[in-house]
N, C-alpha and C positions, 0 to 999 in steps of 0.2 A: 572590258578586257581587250577588245580589238585595238582600242586607242593605246593601251599600255604596250601591247605587242608591237604596234607600229612605232611607238616611241622608242622601245628597246632596239628595234632594228635601225632606227634613225641615229640613235646614240652610238651604236656599234658601227654603223655604216659611215659615220663621220671619220673614223680612223681610216677606212678604205678610201674615202674621198681624199683625205690627206696623203695617203700613200700614192694615189694616182697623180696628185700634184707633185709629189716627190719624184716620180718617174719622169714627169715632164720637165722639171727644173731640178736636176740632180745637184746643182751647186746653188743653194738658196743662201742669200746673204744673212749674216747674223742680225743686221739691223732690221731687215724685213721680218725675220722669224721672231725677233724680240718684240716688235710692235704688235704683231698678230697674237702672240702668246700673252702679252700684257693685257690686250683688249679682252681676251678670253678670261684672264685672271679677274679683271674687273667685273665681268658678267658673272663669273662663279662666286665672287665675293658677295654681290648683291643677292644672288640666288640662295646662297647659304644663309645669309642673315634674314632676308625677307621670306624665303620659302621654307626654311627649315628651323632656324633658331627661334624666331618669334612665334611661329605656330606651335612649337614645342612648349613654350611657356604658356601659351593660351590653352592648349589641350591638357596641360599638366595639373590644372586646378590649383588647389591650395599650396601644393608643394612644387608647382611648375618650375619655378626658378632653380630650385635645388636639383630637380630631375634634369633640367636642361644643362646646368653647369657640369654635373656628373657625366651626362651623356657626351658633351663636347670633349671633355678630357679623355673619356673612354675611347671615342673615335680617334682622337689624335694619338693616344698611346698605342692603339691597335696598328696604325700605320707606322708609328715609330718602331714597333717590334718588327714589322715587315721590313722596314729599312735596314734593321740590324741583320736580318737574315739575307735579304737580297737588296743591295744598294740600287738606287734609281738614277736614271737619266745622266746628268752631268757628273755624277760620282763614279760612273763606270767607263764612259767613253766619250771622246770628243767627236765633233761632226766632220773633222778633216782627215780621217784615216785614209791613207793612200795605198799602203802596202798590202799585198796579197799573201798572207801567211796564216798558219793555223792559230798562232797566238791571238792575232787580231780577230779571227773568225770566232774563237771561243768567247772573247770579250763581247763581240757583237751579239752572239746568241744569248749570252747572259743578260745583256742590255735589253734585248727584246723580251726575254722571259720576265725581267723585272717590270717592264711596261705592262705585260699581260697580268701579272699578279696585282699590280696597283690598279688596274682597270676594274677588278672585281668590286672593291668597296665603292668606287666611283659609280659603277652600275647600280649597286645596292642603293646609293643615295638617290639616284634617279627614280628607282622603283618605290622607295619609301615615300617620296613626295606625293605619289598618288594615293597613299593611305589616308591623307588628311581630307580627301574628298574635294579639295580645291584643284580642279583641273588646270586652271590658268597658272597657279603657282607651280604645279607639278611640271607643266610644260616649260616654264621659265627655268626651273632647275635642270631639266633635261637639256634644254637649249644651251645653257651655260657649259654643261659637261661636254656636249657635242662640239661646241666651239673649241674647247680645249683639246679635244681629240684630233682635230684637223692638223694643227702644227705638230702634234705628237706623231701622227701618221706620216707626216712629211719627213721628220728626222729619222724615221726607221730605215727608209729606203737607201739613202746614200751610203751609210756605213756598211750595210749588207752587200750592196753591189760592189763596193770598193774592196771588200774582203773575199770576193770571188763567188758569192752566192748567185745562182742563176736568177734571171728576172722572174720566171714563172714561180719558182720556189719562194722568192722574196715576197711576191704578191700574196701567195697563200699564207705565209707566216703573218703578214700584216692583217689579213682577214681573220686569222685565228685570234689575234690580240683584240680585234673588234668584237668577235664572237663571245669572248670572255665577258665583255661589258653587257652584251645582250643577256647572258645568263644571270649576271649580277642584278640587272634591272628586274628580271622576273622573280628572282629570289627575294629581293627587297619588297616587291609588291605583295607576293603571297604571304610573306612573313607577317606584315602588318594587317593583312586581310584576315588571316586565320586567328591572330591574337591582337585585337585592336587595343588591348590594355597596354601593350608595349609601345604604342604609337608615340607618346611624348618622348620617351627615351630613344626610340629608333630615329625620330626626326633630329634630335640633338646629336646623336651618334653620327648620323650622316653629315650633319652640319660640321661637326668636329673634324671628320675626315677631309671635307672640302677645304676648311680653313687651314688644316695642316698642309695639304698639297700646295695651296696658294703661297703660304709663308715659307715653307721649307724647300719647295722646288721651283715653283713658277717665278716668283719675284727674284730670288737669287740668280736664276738662269737668265732672266731678261736684263739683269743689271751687271752681267759679267763681261760684256763685250763693248762697253763704251757708249751704249745707247740708253743709259738710265733715264735721262730727261724725257726723251720721247716715249720710253716705256712707261714712265710714271703718268704722263698725260693720257696715254692710250688706255691705261688701267682706269683712270678717272672717267674717260669717255664711256668705256664699257659699263662701269658701275652706274653712271648717270642715265644711260640709255635704258638699263634694266629698271632703274628707279622710276623713270618716267612711264615705262611700260606697265609697271606694277600699279601706279596711280591711275592710269587710263583704264586698265582692266578692272581695277577695284571699283 
């Protein structure tokens, strides 16, 4: 339990680390952000497949593949519904807002709210990973999500400061978005601990949410500013590093 709690704090804390970087470098280039985010996408892709989808099939027994496929689509559809209610990231706001007005401030706050809402299922994915009993796989999943949270934390800061939000309040808001992920991690862990029978579906559901985020948000975002070639190779590097790590730990 202590390891789960520390992991939850680490996953949520990654957003805070990203926000601190955002304060230090208020004007982060698209190319740098895209490369980092692509690397995180590669890590998350490997974590989703190796740490969630494949174990889901294994734990599902005779009907493992059916449970896994249903779970993946259920996870994706869940985030799809959330997107319909609260659009995410690039759909709401660009990183170059300069004007200080109420309209932009409202968009920024909606943007931050969207990040917080999307952090909940990501946190649940990290927590569900521990339900399999494979600590190494669970840490890999959490690490992938944490890496993704760093650039996400970075992009929160600039728009809020540019819209007139004070530095102290900006940092508190960034911390709250990270706290949501901590809550999600604990929810995911306790859910599969209390009802282990749902583990195969829960693993697939979490994998589906991660695959959805990668395909619907991370890859399009990293290919939108002319750095798609570097972003592609960065994703492959992240994926292969996690692949090698999984083999070595296995």
